[in-house]
MITORVEX-272703 format. One line per 4 residues: number of its first residue (from 0); for each residue x, y, z of N, C-alpha, C. Coordinates in pm, 1 decimal, m for minus. Example, Ala and Ser with C-alpha at 12.3 -4.5 7.8 and 13.67 -1.06 7.14 Angstrom:
# residues 2
0 = 1319.0,m569.0,780.0,1230.0,m450.0,780.0,1320.0,m330.0,780.0 ~ 1285.0,m225.0,708.0,1367.0,m106.0,714.0,1290.0,3.0,787.0;
***
This chain:
# residues 71
0 = m94.4,718.3,m772.5,13.2,704.4,m678.0,134.3,642.9,m748.3 ~ 248.6,690.4,m711.8,372.8,640.0,m769.3,456.4,574.7,m660.2 ~ 498.0,450.3,m685.1,577.1,378.1,m587.0,707.1,329.6,m648.4 ~ 810.1,323.5,m565.3,939.7,271.6,m607.6,925.8,125.5,m648.7;
4 = 1019.0,78.7,m727.2,1028.9,m61.6,m767.3,909.8,m111.5,m849.0 ~ 828.4,m21.6,m903.4,713.9,m63.1,m983.6,606.0,m135.9,m905.6 ~ 604.0,m117.0,m774.2,508.6,m190.8,m691.5,364.9,m146.0,m710.8 ~ 342.8,m28.5,m762.4,207.4,22.3,m778.9,120.3,m65.7,m865.0;
8 = 178.2,m135.5,m960.2,100.4,m218.7,m1052.2,95.8,m365.4,m1009.2 ~ 139.0,m393.9,m886.7,135.1,m530.9,m834.8,13.6,m550.8,m744.4 ~ m37.7,m672.8,m740.4,m147.5,m706.8,m649.9,m99.3,m690.5,m506.3 ~ m186.8,m637.2,m422.6,m149.4,m606.6,m284.9,m102.3,m730.0,m210.3;
12 = m159.9,m846.1,m235.8,m115.9,m966.8,m165.9,29.6,m999.7,m198.7 ~ 72.2,m975.2,m321.9,210.9,m1000.0,m361.1,304.4,m895.8,m300.2 ~ 256.7,m771.5,m295.0,335.8,m663.1,m235.4,361.1,m691.7,m88.3 ~ 256.2,m729.0,m16.0,269.4,m753.4,127.7,353.8,m878.1,154.6;
16 = 344.1,m977.4,66.7,428.1,m1096.9,83.9,576.1,m1061.0,71.6 ~ 607.9,m971.5,m20.9,746.8,m931.4,m41.8,792.7,m825.7,57.9 ~ 701.6,m738.9,98.8,733.7,m626.0,187.5,627.5,m615.8,297.3 ~ 636.8,m698.2,402.1,534.6,m699.8,507.6,512.2,m564.1,575.0;
20 = 612.6,m480.7,578.1,598.6,m349.4,640.5,495.7,m262.2,571.7 ~ 470.2,m286.7,444.7,368.7,m209.2,373.6,230.3,m240.4,430.0 ~ 207.1,m364.5,466.2,80.8,m400.5,530.4,62.4,m327.4,662.0 ~ 171.4,m310.4,737.1,165.9,m237.6,863.9,134.0,m90.4,840.7;
24 = 192.4,m32.3,737.3,163.4,108.0,703.6,15.8,123.8,670.2 ~ m35.5,37.9,585.3,m176.5,46.5,545.6,m269.0,25.7,665.6 ~ m233.3,m63.7,754.2,m315.9,m90.3,872.2,m328.1,32.6,961.3 ~ m223.7,114.8,967.0,m230.6,237.4,1048.2,m337.1,333.8,995.6;
28 = m374.1,317.9,869.7,m477.3,402.2,808.6,m609.9,326.0,795.6 ~ m622.7,219.3,872.9,m743.6,136.4,873.1,m774.2,73.5,737.7 ~ m669.1,39.9,665.2,m684.2,m34.3,539.9,m640.8,m177.4,569.7 ~ m734.5,m268.6,568.2,m709.9,m405.3,613.1,m662.6,m501.3,506.8;
32 = m565.3,m462.7,428.7,m516.7,m549.7,321.1,m452.6,m678.5,372.8 ~ m393.0,m673.0,489.4,m325.5,m790.9,542.9,m425.4,m903.2,568.7 ~ m543.3,m870.3,615.6,m642.9,m972.3,647.7,m743.0,m997.3,535.0 ~ m734.8,m921.1,428.1,m826.7,m937.6,315.5,m802.5,m1071.9,247.9;
36 = m908.2,m1142.0,218.9,m897.4,m1273.5,154.7,m892.0,m1263.8,2.1 ~ m922.1,m1147.3,m54.3,m920.7,m1131.1,m199.1,m778.9,m1096.5,m244.0 ~ m728.6,m981.7,m201.9,m589.0,m944.7,m224.5,m547.9,m915.6,m366.9 ~ m643.3,m890.2,m456.8,m605.8,m866.7,m595.7,m600.3,m718.5,m633.0;
40 = m638.0,m631.6,m540.3,m630.3,m487.7,m567.1,m485.3,m450.9,m595.2 ~ m465.9,m357.7,m685.8,m330.9,m308.0,m711.1,m294.2,m209.3,m601.4 ~ m168.7,m208.3,m564.1,m123.9,m117.3,m459.6,m162.3,26.2,m492.7 ~ m149.6,68.0,m617.7,m178.4,207.0,m653.8,m326.9,240.8,m641.2;
44 = m412.9,140.3,m635.2,m556.6,163.6,m624.8,m610.9,148.5,m482.8 ~ m532.1,93.7,m393.4,m579.6,59.5,m259.8,m638.3,179.7,m187.2 ~ m571.9,293.0,m191.6,m619.7,409.7,m117.1,m750.0,461.6,m176.6 ~ m757.8,472.3,m308.0,m880.1,525.0,m368.9,m998.0,430.0,m346.4;
48 = m973.3,302.1,m345.9,m1079.4,203.7,m321.5,m1138.3,222.1,m182.0 ~ m1053.7,259.6,m87.0,m1098.4,273.6,51.4,m1143.0,415.2,84.9 ~ m1146.0,503.5,m12.5,m1205.1,635.5,3.4,m1132.7,730.9,96.1 ~ m1003.4,717.5,108.7,m927.9,812.4,189.5,m902.4,938.5,108.0;
52 = m885.0,1048.1,174.2,m863.3,1175.2,106.3,m722.9,1190.0,50.5 ~ m704.7,1297.7,m22.9,m576.8,1324.3,m88.9,m461.8,1339.7,11.2 ~ m490.9,1397.9,126.2,m385.8,1417.1,226.6,m335.1,1282.3,279.7 ~ m427.4,1192.9,314.9,m386.6,1060.7,362.1,m319.8,981.4,251.2;
56 = m369.7,995.2,128.8,m308.4,925.6,16.1,m162.8,968.2,1.2 ~ m135.9,1097.0,11.3,0.7,1147.6,m0.6,88.6,1095.9,112.8 ~ 32.8,1089.9,232.9,108.5,1037.8,347.7,143.4,890.9,328.2 ~ 46.4,813.1,284.3,69.3,670.1,262.2,174.9,649.6,154.3;
60 = 162.6,722.5,45.7,259.8,712.3,m63.6,400.4,743.8,m12.5 ~ 414.5,850.6,63.5,546.1,889.4,116.1,599.4,784.2,212.6 ~ 514.1,733.7,301.1,558.7,632.8,397.8,603.3,504.7,328.5 ~ 528.3,461.6,229.6,565.6,338.8,158.3,696.6,359.1,82.6;
64 = 711.3,470.8,14.1,835.8,495.1,m59.3,955.0,508.5,35.0 ~ 936.1,570.5,151.3,1043.6,577.4,251.5,1080.2,437.5,299.7 ~ 981.0,356.7,325.8,1003.1,218.4,367.8,1084.5,142.9,261.6 ~ 1047.1,159.2,135.7,1117.5,90.0,27.4,1262.5,134.8,13.7;
68 = 1289.0,262.7,38.3,1426.8,314.3,31.4,1515.7,250.6,136.5 ~ 1457.5,215.7,251.0,1534.5,156.8,360.8,1556.1,7.4,344.7 ~ 1493.0,m53.4,248.8,1502.1,m198.3,226.9,1620.6,m234.6,144.8;
***
């Protein structure tokens, strides 16, 4: 997955702290990063770790990049 601002290589807890809307996007796909106590997964790995298909992965990537463009 490719994300604007180099966020793909950041830990999800840091990404959500800087961009809370990304946590909301992930939650819509039943990815509970906001409530996860570990939070060290990289944003680019979050979807594959949770076993979502390529179609959902593409949707999440597009939604996050659209969100970042509006920031």
